[in-house]
Structure formats: structure tokens, C-alpha cells
MOPAC internal coordinates of N, CA, C and O (Angstrom, degrees):
PM7 1SCF
backbone

  N    0.0000 0     0.00 0     0.00 0    0    0    0
  C    1.4444 1     0.00 0     0.00 0    1    0    0
  C    1.5172 1   109.22 1     0.00 0    2    1    0
  O    1.2310 1   120.85 1   -49.32 1    3    2    1
  N    1.3026 1   115.99 1   130.68 1    3    2    1
  C    1.4569 1   121.66 1  -178.13 1    5    3    2
  C    1.5276 1   109.53 1  -101.62 1    6    5    3
  O    1.2310 1   120.24 1   -61.58 1    7    6    5
  N    1.3179 1   117.14 1   118.42 1    7    6    5
  C    1.4641 1   121.48 1  -179.78 1    9    7    6
  C    1.5192 1   110.24 1  -104.44 1   10    9    7
  O    1.2310 1   120.86 1   -47.79 1   11   10    9
  N    1.3184 1   115.97 1   132.21 1   11   10    9
  C    1.4533 1   120.18 1   173.02 1   13   11   10
  C    1.5291 1   107.87 1   -84.83 1   14   13   11
  O    1.2310 1   121.01 1    -5.89 1   15   14   13
  N    1.3020 1   115.68 1   174.11 1   15   14   13
  C    1.4581 1   119.45 1   178.55 1   17   15   14
  C    1.5314 1   110.28 1   -62.19 1   18   17   15
  O    1.2310 1   120.93 1   138.16 1   19   18   17
  N    1.3263 1   115.83 1   -41.84 1   19   18   17
  C    1.4604 1   120.58 1   179.72 1   21   19   18
  C    1.5303 1   111.14 1   -63.86 1   22   21   19
  O    1.2310 1   120.17 1   137.18 1   23   22   21
  N    1.3223 1   117.27 1   -42.82 1   23   22   21
  C    1.4531 1   121.45 1   178.38 1   25   23   22
  C    1.5194 1   112.30 1   -64.62 1   26   25   23
  O    1.2310 1   120.92 1   140.68 1   27   26   25
  N    1.3274 1   115.84 1   -39.32 1   27   26   25
  C    1.4631 1   120.10 1   178.45 1   29   27   26
  C    1.5273 1   110.79 1   -63.95 1   30   29   27
  O    1.2310 1   120.46 1   135.72 1   31   30   29
  N    1.3354 1   116.72 1   -44.28 1   31   30   29
  C    1.4561 1   119.84 1   179.69 1   33   31   30
  C    1.5360 1   111.34 1   -65.36 1   34   33   31
  O    1.2310 1   120.42 1   141.77 1   35   34   33
  N    1.3222 1   116.81 1   -38.23 1   35   34   33
  C    1.4607 1   120.13 1   178.83 1   37   35   34
  C    1.5222 1   111.43 1   -65.60 1   38   37   35
  O    1.2310 1   120.14 1   136.14 1   39   38   37
  N    1.3196 1   117.33 1   -43.86 1   39   38   37
  C    1.4604 1   119.75 1  -179.34 1   41   39   38
  C    1.5271 1   111.52 1   -69.74 1   42   41   39
  O    1.2310 1   120.17 1   143.96 1   43   42   41
  N    1.3219 1   117.27 1   -36.04 1   43   42   41
  C    1.4650 1   120.47 1   177.33 1   45   43   42
  C    1.5230 1   110.64 1   -66.62 1   46   45   43
  O    1.2310 1   120.71 1   137.50 1   47   46   45
  N    1.3399 1   116.25 1   -42.50 1   47   46   45
  C    1.4644 1   120.26 1   178.05 1   49   47   46
  C    1.5152 1   111.83 1   -62.75 1   50   49   47
  O    1.2310 1   120.61 1   140.49 1   51   50   49
  N    1.3351 1   116.44 1   -39.51 1   51   50   49
  C    1.4680 1   120.31 1   178.77 1   53   51   50
  C    1.5225 1   110.83 1   -65.20 1   54   53   51
  O    1.2310 1   120.33 1   140.65 1   55   54   53
  N    1.3274 1   116.97 1   -39.35 1   55   54   53
  C    1.4627 1   120.22 1   179.73 1   57   55   54
  C    1.5282 1   111.27 1   -66.14 1   58   57   55
  O    1.2310 1   120.49 1   139.09 1   59   58   57
  N    1.3230 1   116.67 1   -40.91 1   59   58   57
  C    1.4680 1   120.63 1   178.73 1   61   59   58
  C    1.5247 1   110.40 1   -65.88 1   62   61   59
  O    1.2310 1   120.57 1   137.69 1   63   62   61
  N    1.3301 1   116.51 1   -42.31 1   63   62   61
  C    1.4667 1   120.16 1   179.35 1   65   63   62
  C    1.5200 1   111.15 1   -64.72 1   66   65   63
  O    1.2310 1   120.35 1   143.77 1   67   66   65
  N    1.3236 1   116.94 1   -36.23 1   67   66   65
  C    1.4557 1   120.51 1  -179.69 1   69   67   66
  C    1.5300 1   111.12 1   -66.16 1   70   69   67
  O    1.2310 1   120.36 1   144.77 1   71   70   69
  N    1.3191 1   116.92 1   -35.23 1   71   70   69
  C    1.4646 1   119.76 1   178.07 1   73   71   70
  C    1.5278 1   111.68 1   -73.02 1   74   73   71
  O    1.2310 1   120.07 1   147.42 1   75   74   73
  N    1.3290 1   117.46 1   -32.58 1   75   74   73
  C    1.4653 1   121.03 1  -176.85 1   77   75   74
  C    1.5241 1   111.97 1   -83.58 1   78   77   75
  O    1.2310 1   119.46 1   156.94 1   79   78   77
  N    1.3292 1   118.63 1   -23.06 1   79   78   77
  C    1.4693 1   122.00 1  -174.43 1   81   79   78
  C    1.5305 1   113.92 1   -58.62 1   82   81   79
  O    1.2310 1   118.48 1   134.68 1   83   82   81
  N    1.3309 1   120.51 1   -45.32 1   83   82   81
  C    1.4727 1   118.79 1   179.90 1   85   83   82
  C    1.5308 1   113.03 1   -61.96 1   86   85   83
  O    1.2310 1   120.44 1   144.24 1   87   86   85
  N    1.3291 1   116.77 1   -35.76 1   87   86   85
  C    1.4623 1   119.86 1   179.29 1   89   87   86
  C    1.5211 1   110.76 1   -68.85 1   90   89   87
  O    1.2310 1   119.95 1   139.64 1   91   90   89
  N    1.3243 1   117.69 1   -40.36 1   91   90   89
  C    1.4556 1   121.60 1   179.44 1   93   91   90
  C    1.5258 1   110.13 1   -67.38 1   94   93   91
  O    1.2310 1   120.39 1   136.90 1   95   94   93
  N    1.3257 1   116.85 1   -43.10 1   95   94   93
  C    1.4642 1   121.04 1  -178.38 1   97   95   94
  C    1.5207 1   111.71 1   -64.79 1   98   97   95
  O    1.2310 1   120.37 1   142.09 1   99   98   97
  N    1.3207 1   116.90 1   -37.91 1   99   98   97
  C    1.4630 1   119.09 1  -179.57 1  101   99   98
  C    1.5263 1   111.03 1   -69.95 1  102  101   99
  O    1.2310 1   119.79 1   150.33 1  103  102  101
  N    1.3227 1   118.01 1   -29.67 1  103  102  101
  C    1.4630 1   120.94 1   179.03 1  105  103  102
  C    1.5194 1   111.58 1   -75.60 1  106  105  103
  O    1.2310 1   120.24 1   138.88 1  107  106  105
  N    1.3276 1   117.15 1   -41.12 1  107  106  105
  C    1.4594 1   120.09 1  -176.21 1  109  107  106
  C    1.5231 1   112.66 1   -86.13 1  110  109  107
  O    1.2310 1   120.22 1   157.17 1  111  110  109
  N    1.3210 1   117.19 1   -22.83 1  111  110  109
  C    1.4467 1   120.14 1   179.89 1  113  111  110
  C    1.5124 1   113.33 1    75.01 1  114  113  111
  O    1.2310 1   119.84 1  -161.77 1  115  114  113
  N    1.3165 1   117.92 1    18.23 1  115  114  113
  C    1.4525 1   121.64 1  -178.97 1  117  115  114
  C    1.5174 1   111.87 1   -85.96 1  118  117  115
  O    1.2310 1   121.47 1    -3.63 1  119  118  117
  N    1.3249 1   114.80 1   176.37 1  119  118  117
  C    1.4571 1   121.62 1   178.55 1  121  119  118
  C    1.5206 1   108.67 1   -96.59 1  122  121  119
  O    1.2310 1   120.25 1   -42.83 1  123  122  121
  N    1.3214 1   117.14 1   137.17 1  123  122  121
  C    1.4577 1   121.15 1  -179.76 1  125  123  122
  C    1.5166 1   110.18 1   -93.90 1  126  125  123
  O    1.2310 1   120.87 1   -45.74 1  127  126  125
  N    1.3340 1   115.93 1   134.26 1  127  126  125
  C    1.4554 1   122.14 1   178.82 1  129  127  126
  C    1.5233 1   108.15 1  -119.03 1  130  129  127
  O    1.2310 1   120.98 1   -54.13 1  131  130  129
  N    1.3301 1   115.73 1   125.87 1  131  130  129
  C    1.4587 1   121.06 1  -179.65 1  133  131  130
  C    1.5260 1   108.79 1  -103.95 1  134  133  131
  O    1.2310 1   120.80 1   -52.09 1  135  134  133
  N    1.3374 1   116.08 1   127.91 1  135  134  133
  C    1.4622 1   122.00 1  -178.47 1  137  135  134
  C    1.5168 1   108.82 1  -127.66 1  138  137  135
  O    1.2310 1   120.67 1   -40.93 1  139  138  137
  N    1.3176 1   116.33 1   139.07 1  139  138  137
  C    1.4559 1   120.85 1   174.62 1  141  139  138
  C    1.5186 1   109.16 1   -95.81 1  142  141  139
  O    1.2310 1   120.59 1   -50.65 1  143  142  141
  N    1.3299 1   116.47 1   129.35 1  143  142  141
  C    1.4650 1   121.65 1   179.21 1  145  143  142
  C    1.5227 1   108.95 1  -129.83 1  146  145  143
  O    1.2310 1   120.93 1   -26.16 1  147  146  145
  N    1.3399 1   115.83 1   153.84 1  147  146  145
  C    1.4566 1   120.81 1   177.12 1  149  147  146
  C    1.5244 1   108.08 1   -91.06 1  150  149  147
  O    1.2310 1   120.50 1   -58.36 1  151  150  149
  N    1.3123 1   116.66 1   121.64 1  151  150  149
  C    1.4529 1   122.85 1   179.34 1  153  151  150
  C    1.5206 1   108.41 1   -98.97 1  154  153  151
  O    1.2310 1   120.36 1   -68.61 1  155  154  153
  N    1.3330 1   116.91 1   111.39 1  155  154  153
  C    1.4633 1   121.14 1  -178.19 1  157  155  154
  C    1.5242 1   111.53 1   -65.89 1  158  157  155
  O    1.2310 1   120.43 1   146.54 1  159  158  157
  N    1.3387 1   116.78 1   -33.46 1  159  158  157
  C    1.4615 1   120.99 1   179.74 1  161  159  158
  C    1.5206 1   111.95 1   -63.65 1  162  161  159
  O    1.2310 1   120.44 1   140.02 1  163  162  161
  N    1.3315 1   116.77 1   -39.98 1  163  162  161
  C    1.4613 1   121.19 1   179.46 1  165  163  162
  C    1.5269 1   111.56 1   -87.74 1  166  165  163
  O    1.2310 1   120.90 1   155.92 1  167  166  165
  N    1.3427 1   115.88 1   -24.08 1  167  166  165
  C    1.4515 1   120.09 1  -178.20 1  169  167  166
  C    1.5166 1   113.15 1    75.83 1  170  169  167
  O    1.2310 1   120.32 1  -152.53 1  171  170  169
  N    1.3361 1   117.00 1    27.47 1  171  170  169
  C    1.4609 1   120.74 1   179.59 1  173  171  170
  C    1.5193 1   109.66 1  -158.44 1  174  173  171
  O    1.2310 1   121.40 1    -7.15 1  175  174  173
  N    1.3121 1   114.93 1   172.85 1  175  174  173
  C    1.4598 1   121.23 1   178.53 1  177  175  174
  C    1.5396 1   109.59 1   -78.03 1  178  177  175
  O    1.2310 1   121.49 1   -31.67 1  179  178  177
  N    1.3422 1   114.75 1   148.33 1  179  178  177
  C    1.4615 1   118.27 1   173.21 1  181  179  178
  C    1.5147 1   108.75 1  -144.88 1  182  181  179
  O    1.2310 1   120.97 1   -22.99 1  183  182  181
  N    1.3086 1   115.75 1   157.01 1  183  182  181
  C    1.4575 1   121.99 1  -177.11 1  185  183  182
  C    1.5154 1   109.64 1   -91.40 1  186  185  183
  O    1.2310 1   120.66 1   -44.25 1  187  186  185
  N    1.3287 1   116.34 1   135.75 1  187  186  185
  C    1.4521 1   122.57 1   175.61 1  189  187  186
  C    1.5207 1   107.10 1  -121.18 1  190  189  187
  O    1.2310 1   120.87 1   -56.05 1  191  190  189
  N    1.3045 1   115.94 1   123.95 1  191  190  189
  C    1.4522 1   120.52 1  -178.74 1  193  191  190
  C    1.5227 1   108.90 1  -110.75 1  194  193  191
  O    1.2310 1   120.35 1   -47.19 1  195  194  193
  N    1.3315 1   116.95 1   132.81 1  195  194  193
  C    1.4552 1   120.55 1   178.07 1  197  195  194
  C    1.5161 1   109.32 1  -133.62 1  198  197  195
  O    1.2310 1   121.25 1   -24.83 1  199  198  197
  N    1.3262 1   115.21 1   155.17 1  199  198  197
  C    1.4632 1   121.44 1  -178.59 1  201  199  198
  C    1.5134 1   108.64 1  -101.22 1  202  201  199
  O    1.2310 1   120.89 1   -52.22 1  203  202  201
  N    1.3366 1   115.90 1   127.78 1  203  202  201
  C    1.4568 1   122.86 1   179.63 1  205  203  202
  C    1.5127 1   108.41 1  -114.86 1  206  205  203
  O    1.2310 1   120.14 1   -47.02 1  207  206  205
  N    1.3077 1   117.33 1   132.98 1  207  206  205
  C    1.4649 1   120.42 1  -179.77 1  209  207  206
  C    1.4884 1   112.45 1   -79.04 1  210  209  207
  O    1.2310 1   120.10 1   180.00 1  211  210  209

């Protein structure tokens, strides 16, 4: 798999956000919603998790 600089930054950012999400959700007490989106930069699907109050 060939990663561009943009793809590398996107995947690294997603990994960091995934590690921080449980800590943020436990502090706010919100509900977590997981959505699959197509990332054109990576050329594949990726999971996006967000906290909903």
C-alpha cells in the first residue's frame, strides 16, 4: 500500500482521535456514534466516531 503525505497524516490523526475518544466520552457522559465514511485521500472506508449529548 502506497501512502501519500496527506494519507499518512489523515490515518495518524484518526488513530490519535480514536485513542482520545473514550476519555472524552467518559468525561462528558455523551453517547458515541460510529459512522463509516469514504476517505478519498486514503482511497478506502474509515470509521469516524463522534460524541452526541
